[in-house]
Backbone as JSON Lines, residues from 0, in Angstrom:
{"i":0,"aa":"M","n":[0.84,-1.17,0.0],"ca":[0.0,0.0,0.0],"c":[0.88,1.23,0.0]}
{"i":1,"aa":"T","n":[0.64,2.13,-0.95],"ca":[1.44,3.34,-1.07],"c":[0.6,4.54,-0.68]}
{"i":2,"aa":"F","n":[1.08,5.3,0.25],"ca":[0.4,6.53,0.64],"c":[0.81,7.65,-0.29]}
{"i":3,"aa":"A","n":[-0.02,8.68,-0.38],"ca":[0.24,9.77,-1.32],"c":[1.51,10.53,-0.95]}
{"i":4,"aa":"F","n":[1.75,10.74,0.36],"ca":[2.91,11.52,0.74],"c":[4.21,10.71,0.64]}
{"i":5,"aa":"T","n":[4.15,9.4,0.64],"ca":[5.36,8.61,0.49],"c":[5.73,8.42,-0.98]}
{"i":6,"aa":"A","n":[4.81,8.73,-1.88],"ca":[5.08,8.58,-3.3],"c":[5.92,9.74,-3.84]}
{"i":7,"aa":"R","n":[6.02,10.81,-3.08],"ca":[6.8,11.96,-3.54],"c":[8.28,11.74,-3.24]}
{"i":8,"aa":"P","n":[9.13,11.96,-4.23],"ca":[10.56,11.73,-4.0],"c":[11.16,12.68,-2.97]}
{"i":9,"aa":"G","n":[10.66,13.9,-2.89],"ca":[11.18,14.85,-1.91],"c":[10.94,14.39,-0.48]}
{"i":10,"aa":"F","n":[9.78,13.79,-0.22],"ca":[9.49,13.28,1.12],"c":[10.41,12.12,1.46]}
{"i":11,"aa":"S","n":[10.66,11.27,0.51],"ca":[11.53,10.12,0.75],"c":[12.95,10.56,1.09]}
{"i":12,"aa":"I","n":[13.46,11.51,0.35],"ca":[14.81,12.0,0.61],"c":[14.88,12.72,1.95]}
{"i":13,"aa":"L","n":[13.88,13.53,2.25],"ca":[13.86,14.24,3.53],"c":[13.76,13.25,4.69]}
{"i":14,"aa":"S","n":[12.93,12.25,4.55],"ca":[12.78,11.26,5.6],"c":[14.08,10.48,5.81]}
{"i":15,"aa":"R","n":[14.74,10.12,4.74],"ca":[16.01,9.4,4.86],"c":[17.1,10.29,5.44]}
{"i":16,"aa":"L","n":[17.08,11.56,5.1],"ca":[18.05,12.5,5.66],"c":[17.83,12.66,7.16]}
{"i":17,"aa":"L","n":[16.57,12.79,7.56],"ca":[16.27,12.91,8.99],"c":[16.63,11.63,9.74]}
{"i":18,"aa":"A","n":[16.42,10.48,9.1],"ca":[16.81,9.22,9.73],"c":[18.32,9.14,9.9]}
{"i":19,"aa":"A","n":[19.05,9.58,8.88],"ca":[20.51,9.52,8.95],"c":[21.05,10.46,10.02]}
{"i":20,"aa":"V","n":[20.51,11.67,10.1],"ca":[21.04,12.66,11.03],"c":[20.47,12.47,12.43]}
{"i":21,"aa":"L","n":[19.16,12.59,12.57],"ca":[18.55,12.54,13.89],"c":[18.47,11.12,14.45]}
{"i":22,"aa":"G","n":[18.07,10.17,13.61],"ca":[18.01,8.8,14.06],"c":[19.39,8.24,14.37]}
{"i":23,"aa":"G","n":[20.37,8.6,13.55],"ca":[21.74,8.18,13.81],"c":[22.27,8.77,15.1]}
{"i":24,"aa":"Y","n":[21.94,10.02,15.36],"ca":[22.36,10.66,16.6],"c":[21.72,9.99,17.81]}
{"i":25,"aa":"A","n":[20.44,9.68,17.7],"ca":[19.74,9.04,18.82],"c":[20.32,7.66,19.11]}
{"i":26,"aa":"L","n":[20.54,6.87,18.06],"ca":[21.1,5.53,18.28],"c":[22.54,5.62,18.77]}
{"i":27,"aa":"A","n":[23.31,6.56,18.26],"ca":[24.69,6.71,18.7],"c":[24.76,7.09,20.17]}
{"i":28,"aa":"S","n":[23.9,7.98,20.61],"ca":[23.91,8.34,22.03],"c":[23.44,7.19,22.9]}
{"i":29,"aa":"A","n":[22.5,6.4,22.41],"ca":[22.06,5.23,23.16],"c":[23.17,4.2,23.28]}
{"i":30,"aa":"V","n":[23.92,4.01,22.21],"ca":[25.04,3.07,22.24],"c":[26.11,3.56,23.21]}
{"i":31,"aa":"A","n":[26.38,4.85,23.2],"ca":[27.4,5.41,24.1],"c":[27.0,5.2,25.56]}
{"i":32,"aa":"V","n":[25.74,5.45,25.88],"ca":[25.28,5.28,27.26],"c":[25.29,3.81,27.65]}
{"i":33,"aa":"L","n":[24.84,2.95,26.76],"ca":[24.81,1.52,27.07],"c":[26.22,0.97,27.32]}
{"i":34,"aa":"L","n":[27.15,1.3,26.45],"ca":[28.5,0.78,26.63],"c":[29.18,1.38,27.86]}
{"i":35,"aa":"A","n":[28.91,2.64,28.16],"ca":[29.48,3.24,29.36],"c":[28.97,2.55,30.62]}
{"i":36,"aa":"A","n":[27.75,2.06,30.58],"ca":[27.17,1.39,31.74],"c":[27.52,-0.09,31.78]}
{"i":37,"aa":"A","n":[27.75,-0.71,30.63],"ca":[27.88,-2.17,30.58],"c":[29.31,-2.68,30.6]}
{"i":38,"aa":"L","n":[30.25,-1.91,30.11],"ca":[31.61,-2.44,30.01],"c":[32.25,-2.58,31.38]}
{"i":39,"aa":"P","n":[32.9,-3.73,31.63],"ca":[33.5,-3.97,32.95],"c":[34.94,-3.45,33.04]}
{"i":40,"aa":"I","n":[35.14,-2.23,32.66],"ca":[36.45,-1.59,32.74],"c":[36.27,-0.3,33.53]}
{"i":41,"aa":"P","n":[37.36,0.38,33.89],"ca":[37.21,1.63,34.64],"c":[36.27,2.61,33.92]}
{"i":42,"aa":"R","n":[35.57,3.41,34.7],"ca":[34.49,4.26,34.18],"c":[34.95,5.18,33.04]}
{"i":43,"aa":"A","n":[36.1,5.82,33.2],"ca":[36.57,6.75,32.16],"c":[36.84,6.02,30.85]}
{"i":44,"aa":"E","n":[37.43,4.83,30.94],"ca":[37.7,4.07,29.72],"c":[36.4,3.55,29.1]}
{"i":45,"aa":"A","n":[35.42,3.2,29.92],"ca":[34.14,2.75,29.39],"c":[33.42,3.87,28.65]}
{"i":46,"aa":"V","n":[33.5,5.07,29.2],"ca":[32.87,6.22,28.54],"c":[33.55,6.5,27.21]}
{"i":47,"aa":"L","n":[34.87,6.47,27.19],"ca":[35.6,6.71,25.94],"c":[35.31,5.62,24.9]}
{"i":48,"aa":"A","n":[35.26,4.38,25.33],"ca":[34.94,3.3,24.4],"c":[33.52,3.45,23.86]}
{"i":49,"aa":"G","n":[32.6,3.83,24.72],"ca":[31.22,4.06,24.28],"c":[31.13,5.18,23.27]}
{"i":50,"aa":"M","n":[31.88,6.24,23.49],"ca":[31.86,7.36,22.54],"c":[32.47,6.95,21.2]}
{"i":51,"aa":"Q","n":[33.53,6.17,21.23],"ca":[34.15,5.75,19.98],"c":[33.23,4.83,19.19]}
{"i":52,"aa":"W","n":[32.54,3.91,19.87],"ca":[31.62,3.02,19.17],"c":[30.37,3.76,18.71]}
{"i":53,"aa":"S","n":[30.06,4.89,19.35],"ca":[28.89,5.65,18.91],"c":[29.12,6.26,17.52]}
{"i":54,"aa":"F","n":[30.36,6.61,17.22],"ca":[30.67,7.11,15.87],"c":[30.42,6.02,14.83]}
{"i":55,"aa":"V","n":[30.8,4.81,15.15],"ca":[30.56,3.69,14.24],"c":[29.07,3.49,14.04]}
{"i":56,"aa":"A","n":[28.3,3.53,15.12],"ca":[26.85,3.35,15.02],"c":[26.23,4.44,14.15]}
{"i":57,"aa":"H","n":[26.68,5.68,14.31],"ca":[26.11,6.79,13.54],"c":[26.42,6.63,12.05]}
{"i":58,"aa":"V","n":[27.62,6.21,11.72],"ca":[27.99,6.01,10.32],"c":[27.18,4.86,9.71]}
{"i":59,"aa":"V","n":[27.0,3.78,10.47],"ca":[26.22,2.65,9.96],"c":[24.78,3.06,9.7]}
{"i":60,"aa":"V","n":[24.19,3.85,10.59],"ca":[22.82,4.32,10.39],"c":[22.75,5.25,9.19]}
{"i":61,"aa":"A","n":[23.73,6.12,9.02],"ca":[23.72,7.04,7.88],"c":[23.8,6.27,6.56]}
{"i":62,"aa":"I","n":[24.61,5.23,6.51],"ca":[24.7,4.42,5.29],"c":[23.4,3.65,5.08]}
{"i":63,"aa":"W","n":[22.88,3.08,6.15],"ca":[21.66,2.28,6.06],"c":[20.44,3.12,5.69]}
{"i":64,"aa":"A","n":[20.43,4.38,6.1],"ca":[19.28,5.24,5.81],"c":[19.1,5.46,4.31]}
{"i":65,"aa":"F","n":[20.18,5.42,3.57],"ca":[20.08,5.64,2.13],"c":[20.17,4.35,1.32]}
{"i":66,"aa":"S","n":[20.04,3.22,1.99],"ca":[20.01,1.95,1.28],"c":[18.61,1.73,0.71]}
{"i":67,"aa":"P","n":[18.46,0.86,-0.26],"ca":[17.14,0.66,-0.87],"c":[16.22,-0.21,-0.01]}
{"i":68,"aa":"V","n":[15.85,0.31,1.14],"ca":[14.94,-0.36,2.06],"c":[13.69,0.52,2.17]}
{"i":69,"aa":"A","n":[12.55,-0.1,2.37],"ca":[11.31,0.67,2.51],"c":[11.42,1.62,3.71]}
{"i":70,"aa":"L","n":[10.83,2.81,3.56],"ca":[10.9,3.81,4.62],"c":[10.31,3.32,5.93]}
{"i":71,"aa":"A","n":[9.17,2.68,5.86],"ca":[8.52,2.22,7.09],"c":[9.37,1.17,7.79]}
{"i":72,"aa":"R","n":[9.97,0.27,7.04],"ca":[10.83,-0.75,7.64],"c":[12.07,-0.11,8.26]}
{"i":73,"aa":"M","n":[12.67,0.85,7.56],"ca":[13.86,1.51,8.07],"c":[13.56,2.26,9.36]}
{"i":74,"aa":"W","n":[12.47,3.05,9.37],"ca":[12.11,3.8,10.57],"c":[11.71,2.87,11.71]}
{"i":75,"aa":"G","n":[11.03,1.79,11.4],"ca":[10.64,0.85,12.44],"c":[11.85,0.23,13.12]}
{"i":76,"aa":"W","n":[12.79,-0.24,12.32],"ca":[14.0,-0.83,12.89],"c":[14.82,0.21,13.66]}
{"i":77,"aa":"L","n":[14.92,1.4,13.1],"ca":[15.71,2.44,13.75],"c":[15.13,2.83,15.1]}
{"i":78,"aa":"L","n":[13.83,3.06,15.14],"ca":[13.19,3.41,16.41],"c":[13.2,2.25,17.39]}
{"i":79,"aa":"G","n":[13.01,1.04,16.88],"ca":[13.05,-0.13,17.75],"c":[14.42,-0.37,18.36]}
{"i":80,"aa":"L","n":[15.47,-0.27,17.54],"ca":[16.83,-0.44,18.05],"c":[17.2,0.64,19.05]}
{"i":81,"aa":"T","n":[16.8,1.86,18.76],"ca":[17.11,2.95,19.68],"c":[16.39,2.76,21.0]}
{"i":82,"aa":"A","n":[15.12,2.41,20.96],"ca":[14.36,2.2,22.19],"c":[14.91,1.01,22.99]}
{"i":83,"aa":"A","n":[15.26,-0.07,22.3],"ca":[15.81,-1.24,22.99],"c":[17.17,-0.92,23.62]}
{"i":84,"aa":"T","n":[17.99,-0.15,22.93],"ca":[19.29,0.2,23.47],"c":[19.16,1.12,24.68]}
{"i":85,"aa":"F","n":[18.27,2.12,24.59],"ca":[18.04,2.98,25.76],"c":[17.45,2.19,26.92]}
{"i":86,"aa":"A","n":[16.58,1.25,26.64],"ca":[15.98,0.43,27.71],"c":[17.04,-0.44,28.38]}
{"i":87,"aa":"A","n":[17.94,-1.01,27.58],"ca":[19.01,-1.82,28.16],"c":[19.96,-0.96,28.99]}
{"i":88,"aa":"A","n":[20.25,0.25,28.52],"ca":[21.11,1.14,29.29],"c":[20.43,1.55,30.6]}
{"i":89,"aa":"W","n":[19.14,1.81,30.53],"ca":[18.4,2.19,31.73],"c":[18.34,1.02,32.73]}
{"i":90,"aa":"A","n":[18.19,-0.19,32.2],"ca":[18.15,-1.36,33.08],"c":[19.49,-1.6,33.76]}
{"i":91,"aa":"L","n":[20.58,-1.24,33.1],"ca":[21.9,-1.41,33.7],"c":[22.28,-0.24,34.61]}
{"i":92,"aa":"G","n":[21.44,0.75,34.67],"ca":[21.7,1.88,35.57],"c":[22.49,3.0,34.93]}
{"i":93,"aa":"G","n":[22.48,3.06,33.6],"ca":[23.21,4.12,32.89],"c":[22.43,5.32,32.9]}
């Protein structure tokens, strides 16, 4: 089923751009918090490792946002992964 607003190429590009920038930022920050809380190393090193892996997560999301995947599937996975990562970080006390 195709909705009228998803059939426009401008909406698709804008949605993918927002997913790459804002969704990537949200998932990257969730990864940073999760790793800072979960890694069994000294706190400062865990925070630095979390920040370094957050860059990787953001780049992967930016590449994935412009892959030929349906918008709804991409947004669903992105929001689901971000929510699950934040929930895991919250459960670990991050």
